C-alpha positions as CSV (number, residue, x, y, z in Angstrom):
1,M,60.3,102.4,96.9
2,N,56.9,102.9,98.4
3,I,55.8,106.4,97.5
4,A,52.1,106.2,98.4
5,S,50.8,108.2,101.3
6,D,50.4,105.9,104.3
7,P,47.2,106.5,106.4
8,N,48.9,104.7,109.3
9,K,51.6,107.4,109.4
10,S,49.1,110.3,109.2
11,L,49.9,113.6,111.0
12,G,46.5,113.4,112.5
13,R,43.8,116.0,112.9
14,V,43.6,119.5,114.4
15,Y,41.0,118.1,117.0
16,Q,42.0,114.7,118.2
17,E,39.4,111.9,117.6
18,D,39.4,108.3,118.3
19,P,40.2,106.3,115.1
20,C,37.4,104.5,113.2
21,S,37.5,100.7,113.7
22,I,36.6,100.0,110.0
23,R,37.9,102.9,108.0
24,S,41.3,104.4,107.5
25,I,41.8,108.1,108.3
26,F,41.7,108.9,104.5
27,Q,38.6,106.9,104.0
28,R,36.9,108.7,106.9
29,D,37.8,112.1,105.3
30,R,36.3,111.0,101.9
31,D,33.1,110.0,103.6
32,R,32.9,113.3,105.5
33,I,33.2,115.2,102.3
34,I,30.5,113.2,100.5
35,H,28.1,113.6,103.4
36,S,28.8,117.4,103.8
37,K,26.2,120.0,102.8
38,A,28.7,121.8,100.7
39,F,29.2,118.7,98.5
40,R,25.4,118.2,98.1
41,K,25.1,121.9,97.0
42,L,27.5,121.2,94.1
43,Q,24.6,119.6,92.3
44,N,23.1,123.0,91.6
45,K,26.2,125.0,91.0
46,S,27.5,125.8,87.5
47,Q,30.4,124.1,85.7
48,V,30.4,126.2,82.5
49,F,26.6,126.7,82.0
50,F,24.2,127.8,84.6
51,S,22.9,124.7,86.4
52,T,19.3,125.9,85.6
53,T,20.1,125.9,81.8
54,N,19.8,122.3,80.8
55,D,19.6,119.0,82.8
56,I,22.2,117.4,80.4
57,F,25.1,120.0,81.0
58,R,27.7,119.2,83.6
59,T,27.2,120.8,87.0
60,R,29.9,121.3,89.6
61,L,28.9,118.0,91.2
62,T,28.9,115.8,88.1
63,H,32.3,117.4,87.1
64,T,33.6,116.5,90.6
65,I,32.5,112.9,90.3
66,E,34.1,112.6,86.9
67,V,37.4,114.0,88.3
68,S,37.2,111.5,91.1
69,Q,36.7,108.6,88.8
70,I,39.7,109.6,86.6
71,A,41.8,110.2,89.7
72,R,41.1,106.7,91.2
73,T,42.0,105.0,87.9
74,I,45.4,106.9,87.7
75,A,46.1,106.4,91.4
76,N,45.4,102.7,91.1
77,H,47.8,102.2,88.2
78,L,50.6,104.2,89.9
79,S,50.2,102.3,93.2
80,L,49.3,105.5,95.1
81,N,46.7,105.8,97.9
82,I,43.4,105.8,96.1
83,D,41.5,107.0,99.2
84,L,43.5,110.1,99.7
85,C,43.4,110.9,96.0
86,E,39.7,110.5,95.9
87,T,39.3,112.7,99.0
88,I,41.2,115.5,97.4
89,A,39.4,115.1,94.1
90,L,36.0,115.2,95.7
91,A,36.8,118.2,97.8
92,H,38.7,120.3,95.3
93,D,35.7,122.5,94.2
94,L,33.7,122.7,97.4
95,G,34.5,126.5,97.6
96,H,33.1,127.4,94.2
97,P,30.4,130.1,94.3
98,P,27.2,130.1,92.2
99,F,27.7,130.6,88.4
100,G,31.1,129.0,88.2
101,H,34.1,131.0,87.3
102,S,31.8,133.9,86.3
103,G,30.6,134.1,89.9
104,E,34.1,133.8,91.2
105,E,35.2,136.8,89.1
106,S,32.3,138.8,90.3
107,L,32.9,138.0,94.0
108,N,36.6,138.7,93.5
109,S,35.7,142.2,92.4
110,L,33.1,142.8,95.1
111,M,35.6,141.6,97.8
112,D,38.6,143.5,96.4
113,E,38.8,145.6,99.6
114,V,39.6,142.5,101.7
115,G,41.9,140.9,99.2
116,G,39.4,139.4,96.8
117,F,37.9,135.9,96.4
118,D,39.6,132.7,95.6
119,H,37.7,129.4,95.3
120,N,40.7,127.4,96.5
121,L,40.9,129.5,99.7
122,Q,37.1,129.2,100.0
123,T,37.4,125.4,99.8
124,L,39.9,125.4,102.7
125,K,37.5,127.7,104.7
126,V,34.6,125.4,104.0
127,V,36.4,122.2,105.3
128,T,38.0,123.9,108.3
129,I,35.4,126.5,109.4
130,L,32.2,127.0,107.5
131,E,30.8,123.5,107.2
132,R,28.8,122.8,110.5
133,Q,28.1,119.1,111.1
134,Y,29.6,118.5,114.5
135,A,29.0,119.9,117.9
136,Q,32.7,119.5,119.0
137,F,34.3,121.6,116.2
138,S,33.6,123.8,113.1
139,G,34.5,122.3,109.7
140,L,35.1,118.7,109.0
141,N,38.3,118.2,111.0
142,L,40.0,116.5,108.1
143,C,43.5,115.1,108.6
144,F,46.5,117.2,107.6
145,E,47.3,115.2,104.6
146,S,43.9,115.9,103.1
147,L,44.1,119.6,104.0
148,D,47.6,119.8,102.5
149,G,46.4,118.1,99.3
150,I,43.2,120.2,99.0
151,V,45.0,123.6,99.4
152,K,48.0,122.6,97.2
153,H,46.4,120.4,94.5
154,N,47.3,123.1,91.9
155,G,50.9,123.3,93.3
156,P,52.8,124.9,96.1
157,I,51.5,128.1,97.7
158,G,54.1,130.9,97.4
159,D,54.2,134.5,98.4
160,N,52.1,135.3,95.4
161,N,49.0,133.9,97.2
162,K,49.1,135.7,100.5
163,M,45.4,135.2,101.2
164,I,45.8,131.4,101.6
165,T,49.1,131.7,103.4
166,V,47.7,134.2,105.9
167,F,44.5,132.1,106.4
168,W,46.5,128.9,106.9
169,N,48.9,130.5,109.5
170,E,46.1,132.1,111.5
171,N,43.5,129.3,111.4
172,I,45.0,125.8,110.9
173,S,46.0,125.2,114.4
174,L,49.3,123.2,114.9
175,G,49.8,123.0,111.1
176,G,53.4,124.2,111.3
177,D,54.1,121.9,114.2
178,R,53.1,118.9,112.2
179,G,55.5,119.7,109.4
180,I,53.0,121.1,106.9
181,D,54.8,123.6,104.6
182,L,52.7,125.3,101.9
183,K,55.8,126.0,99.8
184,L,56.7,122.4,99.3
185,L,55.4,120.3,96.5
186,P,52.0,118.6,97.1
187,S,51.7,114.9,97.6
188,L,51.6,112.6,94.6
189,E,48.0,112.0,95.2
190,A,47.2,115.7,95.1
191,Q,49.2,116.0,91.9
192,V,47.0,113.2,90.4
193,A,43.8,115.0,91.5
194,S,44.9,118.3,89.8
195,L,45.7,116.7,86.4
196,S,42.5,114.6,86.6
197,D,40.6,117.9,86.9
198,D,42.3,119.1,83.7
199,I,41.6,115.9,81.9
200,A,37.9,116.0,82.9
201,Y,37.1,119.6,82.0
202,C,39.0,119.6,78.7
203,A,37.0,116.7,77.4
204,H,33.7,117.4,79.0
205,D,33.6,121.2,78.3
206,I,34.0,120.2,74.6
207,S,31.0,117.9,75.0
208,D,28.8,120.4,76.6
209,G,30.0,123.2,74.3
210,H,29.0,121.1,71.3
211,E,25.6,120.1,72.9
212,A,24.9,123.9,73.5
213,G,25.6,124.6,69.9
214,I,28.6,126.9,70.6
215,L,31.3,124.6,69.4
216,S,30.3,123.6,65.9
217,L,31.5,120.6,64.0
218,M,33.5,122.8,61.7
219,S,35.2,124.5,64.7
220,L,35.9,121.2,66.4
221,Q,37.5,119.8,63.2
222,R,40.0,122.7,63.5
223,A,40.4,122.4,67.2
224,P,44.1,121.8,68.3
225,F,44.7,118.3,69.6
226,F,41.0,117.4,69.7
227,Q,40.8,117.1,65.9
228,E,43.0,114.0,66.2
229,F,40.2,112.2,68.0
230,L,37.2,113.4,66.0
231,C,36.7,110.6,63.5
232,L,33.8,111.2,61.1
233,K,34.5,108.4,58.7
234,Q,32.3,105.5,59.7
235,S,31.3,102.3,57.8
236,F,27.7,103.3,58.7
237,E,26.0,106.7,59.2
238,V,26.6,108.0,62.8
239,P,25.1,111.2,64.1
240,V,27.7,114.0,64.6
241,S,26.8,114.1,68.4
242,L,27.9,110.6,68.8
243,S,31.2,111.2,66.9
244,V,32.0,114.1,69.2
245,A,31.1,112.0,72.2
246,Q,33.4,109.2,71.0
247,G,36.1,111.8,70.5
248,C,35.8,113.0,74.0
249,R,36.1,109.5,75.4
250,D,39.1,108.8,73.2
251,L,40.7,112.1,74.4
252,I,40.3,111.1,78.1
253,K,41.7,107.6,77.4
254,Y,44.7,109.1,75.6
255,L,45.4,111.6,78.4
256,V,45.0,109.1,81.2
257,N,47.4,106.6,79.5
258,D,49.9,109.3,78.6
259,L,49.9,110.6,82.2
260,I,50.2,107.0,83.7
261,E,53.1,106.1,81.4
262,H,55.1,109.3,81.8
263,S,54.5,109.5,85.5
264,R,55.6,105.8,85.9
265,D,58.8,106.6,84.2
266,N,59.4,109.6,86.5
267,I,58.8,107.4,89.5
268,R,61.2,104.7,88.2
269,N,63.8,107.4,87.8
270,L,63.5,108.2,91.5
271,Y,65.9,105.3,92.2
272,K,68.6,107.1,90.2
273,N,67.8,110.6,91.6
274,P,65.7,110.4,94.9
275,A,66.1,114.2,95.3
276,R,63.8,114.9,92.4
277,M,60.8,114.0,94.5
278,S,61.1,117.3,96.3
279,T,62.1,119.5,93.3
280,A,59.7,118.7,90.6
281,N,56.2,117.1,90.0
282,L,56.5,113.4,89.3
283,I,52.9,113.3,88.1
284,D,52.7,114.8,84.6
285,F,51.9,114.4,81.0
286,S,54.7,113.8,78.5
287,P,56.3,117.1,77.2
288,D,54.5,116.7,73.8
289,T,51.1,116.1,75.4
290,T,51.6,119.0,77.8
291,K,52.0,121.3,74.8
292,K,49.0,119.9,73.1
293,V,46.8,120.3,76.3
294,L,47.9,123.9,76.6
295,E,46.8,124.6,73.0
296,L,43.5,122.9,73.6
297,K,42.9,125.0,76.7
298,K,43.6,128.2,74.7
299,Y,41.1,127.0,72.1
300,L,38.4,126.4,74.7
301,F,39.1,129.8,76.4
302,K,38.6,131.6,73.1
303,N,35.9,129.7,71.5
304,L,33.8,128.6,74.5
305,Y,34.6,130.5,77.8
306,R,34.6,133.8,75.9
307,S,31.9,133.0,73.5
308,M,28.9,135.4,73.1
309,E,26.6,133.0,75.0
310,I,28.9,132.5,78.0
311,N,29.7,136.3,78.1
312,F,26.0,136.9,78.3
313,M,25.8,134.4,81.3
314,R,28.8,136.2,82.8
315,R,27.1,139.6,82.7
316,E,24.0,138.1,84.2
317,A,25.9,136.5,87.0
318,E,27.7,139.8,87.7
319,G,24.4,141.7,88.0
320,V,22.8,139.1,90.2
321,L,25.7,138.9,92.7
322,K,26.1,142.6,92.8
323,V,22.5,142.9,93.9
324,L,22.8,140.1,96.4
325,F,26.0,141.5,97.8
326,D,24.7,145.0,98.3
327,H,21.4,143.6,99.9
328,F,23.1,141.4,102.5
329,F,25.8,143.8,103.3
330,N,23.1,146.3,104.2
331,S,20.8,143.6,105.8
332,L,23.1,141.4,107.9
333,D,20.3,140.0,109.9
334,D,19.0,138.2,106.8
335,I,22.2,136.0,107.0
336,P,21.5,132.7,108.9
337,K,22.7,132.9,112.5
338,L,24.6,129.6,112.3
339,L,27.0,131.4,109.9
340,S,27.0,134.9,111.2
341,E,27.6,133.7,114.9
342,N,30.6,131.6,113.9
343,S,33.5,132.6,116.2
344,Y,35.7,132.9,113.0
345,Y,34.3,136.4,112.3
346,S,35.2,137.8,115.7
347,R,38.9,137.7,114.6
348,F,38.6,140.5,112.1
349,K,40.1,143.9,113.0
350,S,37.1,146.0,111.9
351,S,33.4,145.4,111.6
352,R,33.5,146.4,107.9
353,H,36.2,143.8,107.2
354,R,34.2,141.2,109.1
355,N,31.0,142.0,107.3
356,L,32.5,141.9,103.8
357,N,33.9,138.4,104.6
358,L,30.7,137.3,106.1
359,V,28.6,138.4,103.1
360,G,31.2,136.8,100.6
361,D,31.0,133.5,102.5
362,F,27.3,133.5,102.6
363,I,26.9,134.2,98.8
364,A,29.7,131.7,97.9
365,S,27.6,129.0,99.7
366,M,24.6,129.6,97.5
367,T,23.6,127.4,94.5
368,D,22.6,129.0,91.2
369,K,19.0,128.3,92.1
370,E,19.2,129.9,95.5
371,A,21.0,133.0,94.1
372,L,18.4,133.5,91.4
373,E,15.4,133.0,93.6
374,I,16.7,135.4,96.2
375,F,17.6,137.9,93.5
376,D,14.0,137.7,92.1
377,T,12.7,138.3,95.6
378,I,14.9,141.4,96.2
379,R,14.0,142.8,92.8
380,T,10.3,142.3,93.4
381,K,10.6,144.3,96.7
382,I,12.5,147.1,95.0
383,R,9.7,147.4,92.5
């Protein structure tokens, strides 16, 4: 049973284009993402720590590259389509605003009147509307398999996420006619990209947290699951930082192998129960590992993401974005015309609704560096 997505059976694109003579449709999508402005901007967007903090800490770009590498490895061993898997992995965070999840929380509050802010919806907006590289159309005109995987990489979109559902129905032309259903399970390639994201950030946030001095050795020795990989007994003296680094690598190796083995068993069982493909994810950790990953995430949330240091950054991000949002909402002419004149904004029922979305999209496109520089300029004028 061949369960990999077949580029030769693609549902095509919103805007018809002649096929490339040397690349499949999935390979072409991957290349469009890599060459996009939104992808390049990820190098100066936060993962956990502000991208201006330290050159060693992960940025949203290095995190994305690590997710892509893990996803390719898993897809290869499960005989899935590596190109589609890589495309989804490379695109999955294109909609993240400056200052990571702290920035997302702030924008969500500032845009509450129009439904809030969701970086997954923003990613969809980037690849379909906001990225401008072509004269013939807005966005990147990715194929429907890529779009479906990008929007559903965290699972089906139900009624609980009306923002994405409404946007999809109003803006992804012909999506319904092509058989795209947001409520159905995502492709296996999208499932791989999603769990590759989990693997990458669980391990690398530990690494960065320790490098920053937030996650101490004593704390990591008590950390659920990770303590199993933190070996400090060496035949020769090894710096603690290297032991933590080795533990992170061993954690990734364990999770990748567990995911491949359990998912392979699920795929084999399809021969006995083909209906399972449409009722439950086939790509998953073993039940025991799933529980351990959940406990590790809880540890990271309490000890890293809600630490005193990160909370300070969260408050700083909130203050910066509030000033930026107020400024641009009252000074719309300061927003680049390439964005403000996009025909997408003419669809809103009221000018206030339009302007809130316009300002939110503009700020979400900023890097940490851009946001801080503009903030300093505004603050200087106020003084």
